[in-house]
Structures are given as C-alpha cells and as structure tokens.
DRENSEZA-955770 format. One record per residue: y, x, z of N, C-alpha, C in turn; residue number from 1; residue in one letter. Coordinates in nm, 2 decimals. Example, Ala and Ser with C-alpha at 12.3 -4.5 7.8 and 13.67 -1.06 7.14 Angstrom:
// DRENSEZA-955770
pt n.Y=-0.57	n.X=1.32	n.Z=0.78	ca.Y=-0.45	ca.X=1.23	ca.Z=0.78	c.Y=-0.33	c.X=1.32	c.Z=0.78	i=1	aa=A $
pt n.Y=-0.22	n.X=1.28	n.Z=0.71	ca.Y=-0.11	ca.X=1.37	ca.Z=0.71	c.Y=0.00	c.X=1.29	c.Z=0.79	i=2	aa=S $
This chain:
// DRENSEZA-955770
pt n.Y=-12.34	n.X=11.14	n.Z=14.33	ca.Y=-12.36	ca.X=11.00	ca.Z=14.28	c.Y=-12.25	c.X=10.91	c.Z=14.32	i=1	aa=D $
pt n.Y=-12.23	n.X=10.81	n.Z=14.23	ca.Y=-12.12	ca.X=10.71	ca.Z=14.26	c.Y=-12.18	c.X=10.58	c.Z=14.31	i=2	aa=C $
pt n.Y=-12.11	n.X=10.50	n.Z=14.38	ca.Y=-12.16	ca.X=10.37	ca.Z=14.42	c.Y=-12.20	c.X=10.29	c.Z=14.30	i=3	aa=P $
pt n.Y=-12.30	n.X=10.21	n.Z=14.31	ca.Y=-12.34	ca.X=10.12	ca.Z=14.20	c.Y=-12.30	c.X=9.98	c.Z=14.22	i=4	aa=R $
pt n.Y=-12.27	n.X=9.91	n.Z=14.11	ca.Y=-12.24	ca.X=9.77	ca.Z=14.11	c.Y=-12.36	c.X=9.71	c.Z=14.04	i=5	aa=A $
pt n.Y=-12.43	n.X=9.62	n.Z=14.11	ca.Y=-12.55	ca.X=9.56	ca.Z=14.05	c.Y=-12.51	c.X=9.43	c.Z=13.99	i=6	aa=T $
pt n.Y=-12.54	n.X=9.41	n.Z=13.87	ca.Y=-12.51	ca.X=9.28	ca.Z=13.80	c.Y=-12.64	c.X=9.22	c.Z=13.76	i=7	aa=I $
pt n.Y=-12.65	n.X=9.09	n.Z=13.79	ca.Y=-12.77	ca.X=9.02	ca.Z=13.75	c.Y=-12.75	c.X=8.95	c.Z=13.62	i=8	aa=M $
pt n.Y=-12.84	n.X=8.98	n.Z=13.53	ca.Y=-12.85	ca.X=8.91	ca.Z=13.40	c.Y=-12.97	c.X=8.82	c.Z=13.40	i=9	aa=E $
pt n.Y=-12.98	n.X=8.73	n.Z=13.30	ca.Y=-13.09	ca.X=8.64	ca.Z=13.30	c.Y=-13.22	c.X=8.72	c.Z=13.27	i=10	aa=I $
pt n.Y=-13.31	n.X=8.72	n.Z=13.36	ca.Y=-13.43	ca.X=8.79	ca.Z=13.35	c.Y=-13.44	c.X=8.94	c.Z=13.38	i=11	aa=G $
pt n.Y=-13.32	n.X=9.00	n.Z=13.40	ca.Y=-13.32	ca.X=9.14	ca.Z=13.44	c.Y=-13.20	c.X=9.18	c.Z=13.51	i=12	aa=R $
pt n.Y=-13.20	n.X=9.30	n.Z=13.58	ca.Y=-13.09	ca.X=9.35	ca.Z=13.66	c.Y=-13.03	c.X=9.47	c.Z=13.59	i=13	aa=E $
pt n.Y=-12.90	n.X=9.48	n.Z=13.58	ca.Y=-12.84	ca.X=9.59	ca.Z=13.52	c.Y=-12.75	c.X=9.66	c.Z=13.62	i=14	aa=V $
pt n.Y=-12.76	n.X=9.79	n.Z=13.63	ca.Y=-12.67	ca.X=9.87	ca.Z=13.72	c.Y=-12.57	c.X=9.94	c.Z=13.64	i=15	aa=E $
pt n.Y=-12.44	n.X=9.93	n.Z=13.69	ca.Y=-12.33	ca.X=10.00	ca.Z=13.63	c.Y=-12.26	c.X=10.08	c.Z=13.73	i=16	aa=V $
pt n.Y=-12.22	n.X=10.20	n.Z=13.70	ca.Y=-12.15	ca.X=10.29	ca.Z=13.80	c.Y=-12.01	c.X=10.23	c.Z=13.82	i=17	aa=C $
pt n.Y=-11.97	n.X=10.18	n.Z=13.94	ca.Y=-11.85	ca.X=10.12	ca.Z=13.96	c.Y=-11.73	c.X=10.21	c.Z=13.95	i=18	aa=S $
pt n.Y=-11.74	n.X=10.34	n.Z=13.97	ca.Y=-11.63	ca.X=10.44	ca.Z=13.95	c.Y=-11.60	c.X=10.46	c.Z=13.81	i=19	aa=D $
pt n.Y=-11.69	n.X=10.43	n.Z=13.72	ca.Y=-11.67	ca.X=10.46	ca.Z=13.58	c.Y=-11.65	c.X=10.33	c.Z=13.50	i=20	aa=E $
pt n.Y=-11.62	n.X=10.22	n.Z=13.56	ca.Y=-11.61	ca.X=10.09	ca.Z=13.49	c.Y=-11.47	c.X=10.08	c.Z=13.44	i=21	aa=V $
pt n.Y=-11.45	n.X=10.12	n.Z=13.32	ca.Y=-11.32	ca.X=10.11	ca.Z=13.25	c.Y=-11.35	c.X=10.07	c.Z=13.11	i=22	aa=T $
pt n.Y=-11.25	n.X=10.02	n.Z=13.04	ca.Y=-11.25	ca.X=9.98	ca.Z=12.90	c.Y=-11.16	c.X=10.07	c.Z=12.83	i=23	aa=F $
pt n.Y=-11.20	n.X=10.13	n.Z=12.71	ca.Y=-11.12	ca.X=10.21	ca.Z=12.63	c.Y=-11.12	c.X=10.16	c.Z=12.49	i=24	aa=C $
pt n.Y=-11.02	n.X=10.19	n.Z=12.41	ca.Y=-11.01	ca.X=10.16	ca.Z=12.27	c.Y=-11.12	c.X=10.23	c.Z=12.20	i=25	aa=V $
pt n.Y=-11.20	n.X=10.16	n.Z=12.13	ca.Y=-11.31	ca.X=10.22	ca.Z=12.06	c.Y=-11.45	c.X=10.21	c.Z=12.12	i=26	aa=G $
pt n.Y=-11.45	n.X=10.15	n.Z=12.24	ca.Y=-11.58	ca.X=10.12	ca.Z=12.31	c.Y=-11.67	c.X=10.03	c.Z=12.22	i=27	aa=D $
pt n.Y=-11.80	n.X=10.06	n.Z=12.21	ca.Y=-11.89	ca.X=9.98	ca.Z=12.13	c.Y=-12.00	c.X=9.92	c.Z=12.21	i=28	aa=L $
pt n.Y=-12.04	n.X=9.80	n.Z=12.18	ca.Y=-12.14	ca.X=9.73	ca.Z=12.25	c.Y=-12.24	c.X=9.68	c.Z=12.15	i=29	aa=F $
pt n.Y=-12.37	n.X=9.70	n.Z=12.18	ca.Y=-12.48	ca.X=9.66	ca.Z=12.09	c.Y=-12.51	c.X=9.51	c.Z=12.10	i=30	aa=S $
pt n.Y=-12.49	n.X=9.45	n.Z=12.22	ca.Y=-12.52	ca.X=9.31	ca.Z=12.24	c.Y=-12.41	c.X=9.24	c.Z=12.32	i=31	aa=T $
pt n.Y=-12.40	n.X=9.11	n.Z=12.32	ca.Y=-12.31	ca.X=9.04	ca.Z=12.40	c.Y=-12.34	c.X=9.06	c.Z=12.55	i=32	aa=F $
pt n.Y=-12.47	n.X=9.07	n.Z=12.58	ca.Y=-12.52	ca.X=9.09	ca.Z=12.72	c.Y=-12.46	c.X=9.22	c.Z=12.78	i=33	aa=Q $
pt n.Y=-12.46	n.X=9.32	n.Z=12.69	ca.Y=-12.41	ca.X=9.45	ca.Z=12.74	c.Y=-12.26	c.X=9.44	c.Z=12.77	i=34	aa=E $
pt n.Y=-12.18	n.X=9.38	n.Z=12.69	ca.Y=-12.04	ca.X=9.35	ca.Z=12.71	c.Y=-12.02	c.X=9.27	c.Z=12.84	i=35	aa=L $
pt n.Y=-12.10	n.X=9.16	n.Z=12.85	ca.Y=-12.09	ca.X=9.08	ca.Z=12.97	c.Y=-12.12	c.X=9.15	c.Z=13.10	i=36	aa=D $
pt n.Y=-12.22	n.X=9.23	n.Z=13.10	ca.Y=-12.25	ca.X=9.31	ca.Z=13.22	c.Y=-12.14	c.X=9.41	c.Z=13.25	i=37	aa=A $
pt n.Y=-12.07	n.X=9.47	n.Z=13.15	ca.Y=-11.96	ca.X=9.56	ca.Z=13.18	c.Y=-11.84	c.X=9.48	c.Z=13.23	i=38	aa=K $
pt n.Y=-11.81	n.X=9.37	n.Z=13.18	ca.Y=-11.70	ca.X=9.28	ca.Z=13.22	c.Y=-11.73	c.X=9.24	c.Z=13.37	i=39	aa=V $
pt n.Y=-11.85	n.X=9.20	n.Z=13.40	ca.Y=-11.88	ca.X=9.15	ca.Z=13.54	c.Y=-11.87	c.X=9.27	c.Z=13.64	i=40	aa=R $
pt n.Y=-11.91	n.X=9.39	n.Z=13.59	ca.Y=-11.90	ca.X=9.51	ca.Z=13.68	c.Y=-11.75	c.X=9.54	c.Z=13.70	i=41	aa=A $
pt n.Y=-11.67	n.X=9.53	n.Z=13.59	ca.Y=-11.53	ca.X=9.56	ca.Z=13.60	c.Y=-11.46	c.X=9.46	c.Z=13.70	i=42	aa=Y $
pt n.Y=-11.50	n.X=9.33	n.Z=13.69	ca.Y=-11.44	ca.X=9.23	ca.Z=13.78	c.Y=-11.48	c.X=9.26	c.Z=13.92	i=43	aa=E $
pt n.Y=-11.60	n.X=9.30	n.Z=13.94	ca.Y=-11.64	ca.X=9.33	ca.Z=14.08	c.Y=-11.58	c.X=9.45	c.Z=14.14	i=44	aa=K $
pt n.Y=-11.56	n.X=9.56	n.Z=14.05	ca.Y=-11.51	ca.X=9.68	ca.Z=14.10	c.Y=-11.36	c.X=9.68	c.Z=14.12	i=45	aa=A $
pt n.Y=-11.29	n.X=9.59	n.Z=14.04	ca.Y=-11.14	ca.X=9.59	ca.Z=14.05	c.Y=-11.09	c.X=9.46	c.Z=14.11	i=46	aa=H $
pt n.Y=-11.18	n.X=9.37	n.Z=14.16	ca.Y=-11.14	ca.X=9.24	ca.Z=14.22	c.Y=-11.05	c.X=9.16	c.Z=14.13	i=47	aa=F $
pt n.Y=-11.09	n.X=9.14	n.Z=14.01	ca.Y=-11.02	ca.X=9.05	ca.Z=13.91	c.Y=-11.12	c.X=8.95	c.Z=13.85	i=48	aa=V $
pt n.Y=-11.07	n.X=8.85	n.Z=13.79	ca.Y=-11.16	ca.X=8.76	ca.Z=13.71	c.Y=-11.10	c.X=8.73	c.Z=13.58	i=49	aa=Q $
pt n.Y=-11.19	n.X=8.73	n.Z=13.48	ca.Y=-11.14	ca.X=8.70	ca.Z=13.34	c.Y=-11.21	c.X=8.57	c.Z=13.29	i=50	aa=F $
pt n.Y=-11.14	n.X=8.51	n.Z=13.20	ca.Y=-11.19	ca.X=8.39	ca.Z=13.14	c.Y=-11.18	c.X=8.40	c.Z=12.99	i=51	aa=W $
pt n.Y=-11.27	n.X=8.33	n.Z=12.91	ca.Y=-11.27	ca.X=8.34	ca.Z=12.77	c.Y=-11.15	c.X=8.26	c.Z=12.71	i=52	aa=K $
pt n.Y=-11.05	n.X=8.33	n.Z=12.67	ca.Y=-10.93	ca.X=8.27	ca.Z=12.62	c.Y=-10.94	c.X=8.22	c.Z=12.47	i=53	aa=R $
pt n.Y=-10.99	n.X=8.31	n.Z=12.39	ca.Y=-11.01	ca.X=8.28	ca.Z=12.24	c.Y=-11.14	c.X=8.35	c.Z=12.20	i=54	aa=D $
pt n.Y=-11.21	n.X=8.28	n.Z=12.11	ca.Y=-11.34	ca.X=8.34	ca.Z=12.06	c.Y=-11.37	c.X=8.28	c.Z=11.93	i=55	aa=A $
pt n.Y=-11.43	n.X=8.37	n.Z=11.84	ca.Y=-11.49	ca.X=8.32	ca.Z=11.71	c.Y=-11.63	c.X=8.36	c.Z=11.71	i=56	aa=R $
pt n.Y=-11.72	n.X=8.27	n.Z=11.70	ca.Y=-11.87	ca.X=8.31	ca.Z=11.70	c.Y=-11.91	c.X=8.38	c.Z=11.57	i=57	aa=T $
pt n.Y=-12.02	n.X=8.44	n.Z=11.57	ca.Y=-12.08	ca.X=8.50	ca.Z=11.45	c.Y=-12.10	c.X=8.40	c.Z=11.34	i=58	aa=I $
pt n.Y=-12.15	n.X=8.28	n.Z=11.38	ca.Y=-12.18	ca.X=8.18	ca.Z=11.28	c.Y=-12.05	c.X=8.14	c.Z=11.21	i=59	aa=E $
pt n.Y=-11.94	n.X=8.12	n.Z=11.28	ca.Y=-11.81	ca.X=8.08	ca.Z=11.22	c.Y=-11.75	c.X=8.19	c.Z=11.14	i=60	aa=A $
pt n.Y=-11.77	n.X=8.32	n.Z=11.18	ca.Y=-11.72	ca.X=8.43	ca.Z=11.10	c.Y=-11.80	c.X=8.45	c.Z=10.97	i=61	aa=A $
pt n.Y=-11.93	n.X=8.42	n.Z=10.97	ca.Y=-12.01	ca.X=8.43	ca.Z=10.85	c.Y=-11.96	c.X=8.34	c.Z=10.74	i=62	aa=K $
pt n.Y=-11.90	n.X=8.23	n.Z=10.77	ca.Y=-11.84	ca.X=8.13	ca.Z=10.67	c.Y=-11.73	c.X=8.19	c.Z=10.60	i=63	aa=K $
pt n.Y=-11.65	n.X=8.28	n.Z=10.66	ca.Y=-11.53	ca.X=8.34	ca.Z=10.60	c.Y=-11.56	c.X=8.48	c.Z=10.55	i=64	aa=R $
pt n.Y=-11.66	n.X=8.55	n.Z=10.60	ca.Y=-11.68	ca.X=8.69	ca.Z=10.56	c.Y=-11.81	c.X=8.70	c.Z=10.48	i=65	aa=L $
pt n.Y=-11.81	n.X=8.80	n.Z=10.39	ca.Y=-11.93	ca.X=8.83	ca.Z=10.31	c.Y=-11.99	c.X=8.96	c.Z=10.35	i=66	aa=D $
pt n.Y=-12.03	n.X=8.98	n.Z=10.48	ca.Y=-12.10	ca.X=9.10	ca.Z=10.52	c.Y=-12.19	c.X=9.07	c.Z=10.63	i=67	aa=K $
pt n.Y=-12.29	n.X=9.16	n.Z=10.66	ca.Y=-12.39	ca.X=9.14	ca.Z=10.76	c.Y=-12.33	c.X=9.15	c.Z=10.90	i=68	aa=F $
pt n.Y=-12.36	n.X=9.05	n.Z=10.99	ca.Y=-12.31	ca.X=9.06	ca.Z=11.13	c.Y=-12.43	c.X=9.04	c.Z=11.22	i=69	aa=L $
pt n.Y=-12.44	n.X=9.12	n.Z=11.32	ca.Y=-12.55	ca.X=9.12	ca.Z=11.41	c.Y=-12.54	c.X=8.99	c.Z=11.50	i=70	aa=K $
pt n.Y=-12.65	n.X=8.90	n.Z=11.49	ca.Y=-12.64	ca.X=8.78	ca.Z=11.58	c.Y=-12.65	c.X=8.81	c.Z=11.73	i=71	aa=P $
pt n.Y=-12.70	n.X=8.93	n.Z=11.77	ca.Y=-12.70	ca.X=8.97	ca.Z=11.91	c.Y=-12.56	c.X=8.98	c.Z=11.97	i=72	aa=E $
pt n.Y=-12.46	n.X=8.99	n.Z=11.89	ca.Y=-12.33	ca.X=9.01	ca.Z=11.94	c.Y=-12.27	c.X=8.88	c.Z=11.99	i=73	aa=L $
pt n.Y=-12.31	n.X=8.76	n.Z=11.94	ca.Y=-12.27	ca.X=8.63	ca.Z=11.97	c.Y=-12.13	c.X=8.59	c.Z=11.93	i=74	aa=K $
pt n.Y=-12.04	n.X=8.68	n.Z=11.95	ca.Y=-11.90	ca.X=8.66	ca.Z=11.91	c.Y=-11.85	c.X=8.76	c.Z=11.81	i=75	aa=Y $
pt n.Y=-11.78	n.X=8.72	n.Z=11.70	ca.Y=-11.72	ca.X=8.82	ca.Z=11.61	c.Y=-11.59	c.X=8.87	c.Z=11.67	i=76	aa=Y $
pt n.Y=-11.52	n.X=8.79	n.Z=11.74	ca.Y=-11.40	ca.X=8.84	ca.Z=11.82	c.Y=-11.39	c.X=8.75	c.Z=11.94	i=77	aa=E $
pt n.Y=-11.34	n.X=8.81	n.Z=12.05	ca.Y=-11.32	ca.X=8.74	ca.Z=12.17	c.Y=-11.21	c.X=8.81	c.Z=12.25	i=78	aa=I $
pt n.Y=-11.13	n.X=8.72	n.Z=12.32	ca.Y=-11.02	ca.X=8.77	ca.Z=12.40	c.Y=-11.04	c.X=8.71	c.Z=12.54	i=79	aa=K $
pt n.Y=-11.06	n.X=8.80	n.Z=12.64	ca.Y=-11.07	ca.X=8.76	ca.Z=12.78	c.Y=-10.94	c.X=8.79	c.Z=12.85	i=80	aa=L $
pt n.Y=-10.89	n.X=8.69	n.Z=12.92	ca.Y=-10.76	ca.X=8.70	ca.Z=12.99	c.Y=-10.79	c.X=8.69	c.Z=13.14	i=81	aa=C $
pt n.Y=-10.70	n.X=8.75	n.Z=13.22	ca.Y=-10.70	ca.X=8.74	ca.Z=13.36	c.Y=-10.67	c.X=8.59	c.Z=13.40	i=82	aa=C $
pt n.Y=-10.74	n.X=8.54	n.Z=13.51	ca.Y=-10.72	ca.X=8.40	ca.Z=13.55	c.Y=-10.58	c.X=8.38	c.Z=13.60	i=83	aa=I $
pt n.Y=-10.50	n.X=8.48	n.Z=13.63	ca.Y=-10.36	ca.X=8.47	ca.Z=13.67	c.Y=-10.26	c.X=8.47	c.Z=13.56	i=84	aa=H $
pt n.Y=-10.31	n.X=8.47	n.Z=13.44	ca.Y=-10.22	ca.X=8.48	ca.Z=13.32	c.Y=-10.28	c.X=8.39	c.Z=13.21	i=85	aa=G $
pt n.Y=-10.28	n.X=8.45	n.Z=13.09	ca.Y=-10.33	ca.X=8.37	ca.Z=12.98	c.Y=-10.23	c.X=8.28	c.Z=12.91	i=86	aa=G $
pt n.Y=-10.28	n.X=8.17	n.Z=12.86	ca.Y=-10.19	ca.X=8.08	ca.Z=12.79	c.Y=-10.10	c.X=8.00	c.Z=12.88	i=87	aa=Q $
pt n.Y=-9.97	n.X=8.00	n.Z=12.84	ca.Y=-9.88	ca.X=7.92	ca.Z=12.92	c.Y=-9.89	c.X=7.78	c.Z=12.89	i=88	aa=S $
pt n.Y=-9.86	n.X=7.69	n.Z=12.98	ca.Y=-9.88	ca.X=7.55	ca.Z=12.96	c.Y=-9.74	c.X=7.48	c.Z=12.98	i=89	aa=F $
pt n.Y=-9.70	n.X=7.40	n.Z=12.89	ca.Y=-9.58	ca.X=7.32	ca.Z=12.90	c.Y=-9.62	c.X=7.18	c.Z=12.93	i=90	aa=K $
pt n.Y=-9.57	n.X=7.13	n.Z=13.04	ca.Y=-9.60	ca.X=6.99	ca.Z=13.08	c.Y=-9.52	c.X=6.89	c.Z=12.99	i=91	aa=S $
pt n.Y=-9.58	n.X=6.78	n.Z=12.96	ca.Y=-9.52	ca.X=6.68	ca.Z=12.88	c.Y=-9.48	c.X=6.56	c.Z=12.97	i=92	aa=K $
pt n.Y=-9.51	n.X=6.58	n.Z=13.10	ca.Y=-9.49	ca.X=6.47	ca.Z=13.20	c.Y=-9.34	c.X=6.47	c.Z=13.25	i=93	aa=G $
pt n.Y=-9.31	n.X=6.37	n.Z=13.33	ca.Y=-9.18	ca.X=6.36	ca.Z=13.39	c.Y=-9.16	c.X=6.43	c.Z=13.52	i=94	aa=K $
pt n.Y=-9.27	n.X=6.49	n.Z=13.57	ca.Y=-9.26	ca.X=6.56	ca.Z=13.70	c.Y=-9.27	c.X=6.47	c.Z=13.82	i=95	aa=G $
pt n.Y=-9.33	n.X=6.36	n.Z=13.81	ca.Y=-9.35	ca.X=6.27	ca.Z=13.93	c.Y=-9.46	c.X=6.31	c.Z=14.02	i=96	aa=S $
pt n.Y=-9.55	n.X=6.39	n.Z=13.97	ca.Y=-9.66	ca.X=6.44	ca.Z=14.06	c.Y=-9.64	c.X=6.59	c.Z=14.08	i=97	aa=R $
pt n.Y=-9.67	n.X=6.64	n.Z=14.20	ca.Y=-9.65	ca.X=6.78	ca.Z=14.23	c.Y=-9.79	c.X=6.85	c.Z=14.21	i=98	aa=H $
pt n.Y=-9.79	n.X=6.95	n.Z=14.12	ca.Y=-9.92	ca.X=7.02	ca.Z=14.10	c.Y=-9.90	c.X=7.16	c.Z=14.13	i=99	aa=T $
pt n.Y=-10.01	n.X=7.23	n.Z=14.16	ca.Y=-10.00	ca.X=7.37	ca.Z=14.19	c.Y=-10.09	c.X=7.45	c.Z=14.09	i=100	aa=S $
pt n.Y=-10.06	n.X=7.58	n.Z=14.08	ca.Y=-10.13	ca.X=7.67	ca.Z=13.99	c.Y=-10.14	c.X=7.81	c.Z=14.05	i=101	aa=T $
pt n.Y=-10.24	n.X=7.88	n.Z=14.01	ca.Y=-10.24	ca.X=8.02	ca.Z=14.05	c.Y=-10.20	c.X=8.12	c.Z=13.94	i=102	aa=F $
pt n.Y=-10.14	n.X=8.06	n.Z=13.83	ca.Y=-10.09	ca.X=8.14	ca.Z=13.72	c.Y=-9.97	c.X=8.22	c.Z=13.77	i=103	aa=K $
pt n.Y=-9.97	n.X=8.35	n.Z=13.74	ca.Y=-9.86	ca.X=8.44	ca.Z=13.78	c.Y=-9.81	c.X=8.53	c.Z=13.66	i=104	aa=Q $
pt n.Y=-9.83	n.X=8.48	n.Z=13.54	ca.Y=-9.78	ca.X=8.56	ca.Z=13.42	c.Y=-9.85	c.X=8.69	c.Z=13.41	i=105	aa=D $
pt n.Y=-9.97	n.X=8.71	n.Z=13.46	ca.Y=-10.04	ca.X=8.84	ca.Z=13.44	c.Y=-10.08	c.X=8.86	c.Z=13.30	i=106	aa=C $
pt n.Y=-10.05	n.X=8.98	n.Z=13.24	ca.Y=-10.08	ca.X=9.00	ca.Z=13.10	c.Y=-10.21	c.X=9.08	c.Z=13.08	i=107	aa=S $
pt n.Y=-10.29	n.X=9.10	n.Z=13.18	ca.Y=-10.41	ca.X=9.17	ca.Z=13.16	c.Y=-10.51	c.X=9.09	c.Z=13.07	i=108	aa=A $
pt n.Y=-10.56	n.X=9.16	n.Z=12.97	ca.Y=-10.66	ca.X=9.10	ca.Z=12.88	c.Y=-10.75	c.X=9.21	c.Z=12.82	i=109	aa=H $
pt n.Y=-10.86	n.X=9.16	n.Z=12.77	ca.Y=-10.96	ca.X=9.25	ca.Z=12.69	c.Y=-10.98	c.X=9.18	c.Z=12.56	i=110	aa=I $
pt n.Y=-10.95	n.X=9.25	n.Z=12.45	ca.Y=-10.96	ca.X=9.19	ca.Z=12.32	c.Y=-11.07	c.X=9.28	c.Z=12.25	i=111	aa=S $
pt n.Y=-11.17	n.X=9.21	n.Z=12.19	ca.Y=-11.27	ca.X=9.28	ca.Z=12.11	c.Y=-11.29	c.X=9.21	c.Z=11.98	i=112	aa=L $
pt n.Y=-11.31	n.X=9.29	n.Z=11.87	ca.Y=-11.34	ca.X=9.23	ca.Z=11.74	c.Y=-11.42	c.X=9.33	c.Z=11.66	i=113	aa=C $
C-alpha cells in the first residue's frame, strides 16, 4: 500500500494515492471536482501550488461551438500555472517604490481542454 493524501471536497472526502499522483497526456476527468481533487493531491505530494492562469467556461464555449458539452466539467479549457511562474508583468511605473515578488520564471503548468 502507498501513503494516502486525503483531500477534502465540499460534502465528501476523496483519497488519492500520493505515490501515483502524476499527470499524463491523455488523462480524462468526468467532472471538475475530480480534476480539482487530483490537482490538490499533486500539490500536496509535490509541495507546489498552482493558480488558474487562463480558463474558458462551458457556457462561454457553447456560444462558439455547436456540440454537446458536459456542464459537470465547468471549464472547456483551463491552464493552471505554478505560483512561481505564469504571466510576466511589466511595470509601467517609474520605480519609486520597492516591491517584492516570489516569481522565479517557473514554467510548470497543467493545460486541459
């Protein structure tokens, strides 16, 4: 048996094997909650954090596409990026204030569509 990572969802508890928490091209998810549970287990097992960088909802995709989309998926496409990377930001200021950031140009991301 492998150690378990317990992830709390609204109204229920989901257990994911932390030794097997990986993402592969071609992985399929039936609901957004299933994806979210796996992302949270991955974050916990690998000590990383992801944030929602880009997303298109099912409702927005229906306006452009003429096919059936499962509403349980919540998003038609989504890109999750590491909190240490993601979108670069160019300041428009003159540099009079000193600000800090934890961005480190990390390129880790999860893209689903």
